[in-house]
N, C-alpha and C positions, 0 to 999 in steps of 0.2 A: 191605202198603202199598207203593205204588210212588211214588218221587219222580222227577218229570220236570223238566227245565229248559226254560225258554223264552228265546228270543233277547232280550237286553236292549234291543235297538233297536226291538222291536215296539211299535206303538201299541195302544190298548185294543181296537180292532176286531180286530186280528190276534191279540192275546192271548186274547180271548174266543172267537174261532173255534177256537184251539188247545185251550182248556179244553173246549169242546163236543166236539171230536174225541177228546180223551183220555178224557172221561167215557163217550163212546159206544164207543170201541175197547176201552178197558180194562174197561169195564162196571162201573165203580164211581164213587162220588161224590167230588168235590173236598172235602178235609177241612181243608186249611191252605194258606196262601200265605206266601211269605217270599223271602229271597234268600241266596245263598252268597257274596256279595261281588262277583261278576261276572255272575251271571244270576239271573233270577226262578226260584224253585222252587215247584213245585205238588205237594202230597201228594194222591195218589188212593188211596182205600181199596181193599183187596183186592176182587176181584170179588164184590160183594154184589147186583149187579143194576143195570142202567142206571137213573139217576134219572129221574123223570117229567119234570122240567124241569132243563135244564142250568144250572149255576152261572154267575154273571156277576161280573166284577170292575169296580169303579168307583173313581174318585178323588173322587167326590162322595158324597152320602148315598144309601143304598139306598132304594127306594120303600117306601111304607107297606105293611105286611103281609109284607114279605120277611123271610126267616130269615137272620140274619147267620151266616156261616161263620167269619169271622175278619178281623182288621185287622192289617196289617204293612207294612213298607217293601218295595216291589218296584220293578223297573225298568220304566218306561213311556217309550217313545221315547228311551231312553238315559239317563234321569234317574231317580235313586232317589227314589221318591214314596210317600207314605202312601196305601194303597189298602185297600178293603174288598171281600171276596168275600161274595156272598149268593146265596141260592136264591130265585127269584121265587115269590110266593104263587100 
Protein backbone atom coordinates (compact mmCIF):
# COMPACT_ATOMS: atom_id res chain seq x y z
CA UNK A 1 0.00 0.00 0.00
CA UNK A 2 1.29 3.44 -0.93
CA UNK A 3 -0.05 6.55 0.76
CA UNK A 4 0.48 9.68 -1.27
CA UNK A 5 -0.43 13.23 -0.32
CA UNK A 6 -2.10 15.80 -2.51
CA UNK A 7 -1.73 19.55 -2.30
CA UNK A 8 -4.54 20.91 -0.09
CA UNK A 9 -5.00 23.86 -2.45
CA UNK A 10 -5.91 21.74 -5.47
CA UNK A 11 -9.42 21.87 -6.89
CA UNK A 12 -11.28 18.72 -7.96
CA UNK A 13 -9.93 18.82 -11.52
CA UNK A 14 -6.33 18.93 -10.28
CA UNK A 15 -7.02 16.29 -7.63
CA UNK A 16 -8.66 13.90 -10.12
CA UNK A 17 -5.79 14.37 -12.58
CA UNK A 18 -3.38 13.47 -9.78
CA UNK A 19 -5.46 10.38 -8.84
CA UNK A 20 -5.38 9.19 -12.46
CA UNK A 21 -1.62 9.73 -12.64
CA UNK A 22 -1.04 7.84 -9.39
CA UNK A 23 -3.23 4.91 -10.44
CA UNK A 24 -1.45 4.74 -13.79
CA UNK A 25 2.11 5.22 -12.49
CA UNK A 26 1.83 3.09 -9.34
CA UNK A 27 -0.31 0.61 -11.29
CA UNK A 28 -2.77 0.04 -8.49
CA UNK A 29 -6.27 1.24 -7.59
CA UNK A 30 -7.22 4.01 -5.18
CA UNK A 31 -8.61 2.31 -2.06
CA UNK A 32 -9.16 5.17 0.41
CA UNK A 33 -9.27 8.95 0.69
CA UNK A 34 -8.68 11.01 3.82
CA UNK A 35 -6.53 13.74 5.33
CA UNK A 36 -3.63 14.05 7.74
CA UNK A 37 -4.66 17.46 9.06
CA UNK A 38 -2.70 19.42 6.48
CA UNK A 39 -3.01 17.51 3.18
CA UNK A 40 -5.33 15.12 1.37
CA UNK A 41 -4.18 11.51 1.62
CA UNK A 42 -4.76 8.88 -1.05
CA UNK A 43 -4.18 5.17 -0.43
CA UNK A 44 -3.11 3.32 -3.57
CA UNK A 45 -3.07 -0.49 -3.43
CA UNK A 46 0.14 -2.34 -4.11
CA UNK A 47 0.70 -2.95 -7.80
CA UNK A 48 -2.21 -5.20 -8.66
CA UNK A 49 -2.59 -3.86 -12.15
CA UNK A 50 -3.79 -0.59 -13.53
CA UNK A 51 -7.57 -0.24 -13.08
CA UNK A 52 -9.70 -0.31 -16.23
CA UNK A 53 -11.18 3.08 -15.26
CA UNK A 54 -9.56 5.66 -13.04
CA UNK A 55 -11.20 6.61 -9.77
CA UNK A 56 -12.94 9.97 -9.49
CA UNK A 57 -13.41 12.16 -6.43
CA UNK A 58 -16.52 14.33 -6.08
CA UNK A 59 -18.13 16.50 -3.44
CA UNK A 60 -21.52 15.59 -4.93
CA UNK A 61 -23.25 12.28 -5.48
CA UNK A 62 -21.52 9.66 -7.63
CA UNK A 63 -23.40 8.80 -10.82
CA UNK A 64 -25.70 5.80 -10.96
CA UNK A 65 -23.94 2.49 -11.32
CA UNK A 66 -20.65 3.80 -9.93
CA UNK A 67 -18.85 1.74 -7.28
CA UNK A 68 -18.16 3.82 -4.18
CA UNK A 69 -14.61 3.51 -2.86
CA UNK A 70 -15.12 5.63 0.25
CA UNK A 71 -16.28 8.90 1.76
CA UNK A 72 -14.18 11.10 4.04
CA UNK A 73 -13.08 14.68 4.64
CA UNK A 74 -10.39 15.90 2.25
CA UNK A 75 -9.02 19.28 1.24
CA UNK A 76 -10.57 20.81 -1.88
CA UNK A 77 -9.32 24.28 -2.87
CA UNK A 78 -7.93 24.72 0.65
CA UNK A 79 -11.19 23.84 2.43
CA UNK A 80 -11.76 20.61 4.36
CA UNK A 81 -14.77 19.11 2.57
CA UNK A 82 -16.76 15.87 2.64
CA UNK A 83 -15.96 13.99 -0.54
CA UNK A 84 -16.63 10.61 -2.11
CA UNK A 85 -14.26 8.59 -4.25
CA UNK A 86 -15.83 6.24 -6.78
CA UNK A 87 -14.99 4.13 -9.78
CA UNK A 88 -17.21 4.80 -12.83
CA UNK A 89 -19.34 1.96 -14.16
